[in-house]
C-alpha positions as a LaTeX table, in Angstrom:
\begin{tabular}{lrrr}
\hline
Residue & $x$ (\AA) & $y$ (\AA) & $z$ (\AA) \\
\hline
Met1 & 0.00 & 0.00 & 0.00 \\
Ser2 & 1.29 & 3.46 & $-0.89$ \\
Phe3 & 0.40 & 6.65 & 0.91 \\
Leu4 & $-0.09$ & 9.98 & $-0.82$ \\
Glu5 & $-0.17$ & 13.42 & 0.69 \\
Leu6 & $-2.59$ & 16.08 & $-0.53$ \\
Lys7 & 0.05 & 17.60 & $-2.82$ \\
Asp8 & 0.55 & 14.17 & $-4.42$ \\
Val9 & $-3.18$ & 13.75 & $-5.01$ \\
Ile10 & $-3.35$ & 17.16 & $-6.68$ \\
His11 & $-0.35$ & 16.26 & $-8.85$ \\
Leu12 & $-2.04$ & 13.01 & $-9.89$ \\
Leu13 & $-5.28$ & 14.88 & $-10.60$ \\
Arg14 & $-3.44$ & 17.43 & $-12.77$ \\
Ser15 & $-1.81$ & 14.60 & $-14.72$ \\
Glu16 & $-5.13$ & 12.86 & $-15.33$ \\
Val17 & $-6.82$ & 16.10 & $-16.40$ \\
Glu18 & $-3.99$ & 16.82 & $-18.86$ \\
Arg19 & $-4.09$ & 13.24 & $-20.15$ \\
Val20 & $-7.74$ & 13.58 & $-21.24$ \\
Gly21 & $-7.25$ & 17.04 & $-22.69$ \\
Gly22 & $-8.51$ & 19.38 & $-20.00$ \\
Gln23 & $-10.91$ & 20.03 & $-17.17$ \\
Ala24 & $-14.07$ & 19.83 & $-19.28$ \\
Gly25 & $-13.10$ & 16.44 & $-20.70$ \\
Trp26 & $-12.10$ & 15.00 & $-17.33$ \\
Ser27 & $-15.29$ & 16.29 & $-15.73$ \\
Lys28 & $-17.44$ & 14.77 & $-18.46$ \\
Lys29 & $-15.55$ & 11.46 & $-18.33$ \\
Thr30 & $-15.81$ & 11.12 & $-14.55$ \\
Gly31 & $-19.10$ & 12.89 & $-13.87$ \\
Asn32 & $-17.47$ & 15.50 & $-11.65$ \\
Asn33 & $-18.49$ & 19.16 & $-11.63$ \\
Arg34 & $-16.00$ & 21.21 & $-13.64$ \\
Ala35 & $-16.28$ & 24.25 & $-11.36$ \\
Val36 & $-15.47$ & 22.13 & $-8.31$ \\
Leu37 & $-12.58$ & 20.50 & $-10.17$ \\
Asn38 & $-11.23$ & 23.95 & $-10.99$ \\
Lys39 & $-11.42$ & 25.00 & $-7.33$ \\
Val40 & $-9.54$ & 21.86 & $-6.28$ \\
Leu41 & $-6.83$ & 22.36 & $-8.89$ \\
Asn42 & $-6.41$ & 25.99 & $-7.81$ \\
Gly43 & $-6.13$ & 25.11 & $-4.13$ \\
His44 & $-9.41$ & 26.71 & $-3.08$ \\
Gln45 & $-10.89$ & 23.49 & $-1.72$ \\
Pro46 & $-9.72$ & 19.94 & $-1.01$ \\
Pro47 & $-10.59$ & 17.09 & $-3.39$ \\
Thr48 & $-14.15$ & 15.85 & $-3.00$ \\
Lys49 & $-15.02$ & 12.22 & $-2.35$ \\
Ser50 & $-16.17$ & 11.97 & $-5.95$ \\
Ile51 & $-12.83$ & 13.24 & $-7.29$ \\
Ile52 & $-10.93$ & 10.87 & $-5.01$ \\
Arg53 & $-13.03$ & 7.95 & $-6.23$ \\
Ala54 & $-12.51$ & 8.96 & $-9.87$ \\
Leu55 & $-8.76$ & 8.79 & $-9.26$ \\
Lys56 & $-9.29$ & 5.27 & $-7.85$ \\
Leu57 & $-8.02$ & 6.38 & $-4.43$ \\
Arg58 & $-9.43$ & 6.20 & $-0.94$ \\
Val59 & $-8.87$ & 8.27 & 2.16 \\
Val60 & $-7.21$ & 6.72 & 5.19 \\
Phe61 & $-5.96$ & 8.29 & 8.39 \\
Val62 & $-2.47$ & 7.41 & 9.57 \\
Pro63 & $-1.19$ & 8.51 & 12.97 \\
Glu64 & 1.92 & 10.62 & 12.97 \\
Pro65 & 4.96 & 8.86 & 14.41 \\
Lys66 & 5.75 & 9.74 & 18.00 \\
Leu67 & 8.66 & 12.08 & 18.48 \\
Pro68 & 11.29 & 11.28 & 21.10 \\
His69 & 10.32 & 12.58 & 24.54 \\
Ser70 & 6.65 & 13.01 & 23.54 \\
Lys71 & 3.93 & 12.13 & 26.00 \\
\hline
\end{tabular}
C-alpha cells in the first residue's frame, strides 16, 4: 500500500486532467463538476469524495509517528 499526501493527489489529478485534454473532458468522463474541479486544482478546496473515487483512491488516516520525549 502506498500513501499519498494532498500535494501528491493534486499532482495526480493534474496529470489525469492533462491526459484527457482538459478540465471539461475529465469532468465529463468522470461525472465530476467542472467548477469544483477547478477550485480543487487551484487550491481553493480539497478534493471531494467523488474526485478521489474517480482517481481510484481512498482516504485513510495514519497517525503521525511519535517524536522522542513526547507524551
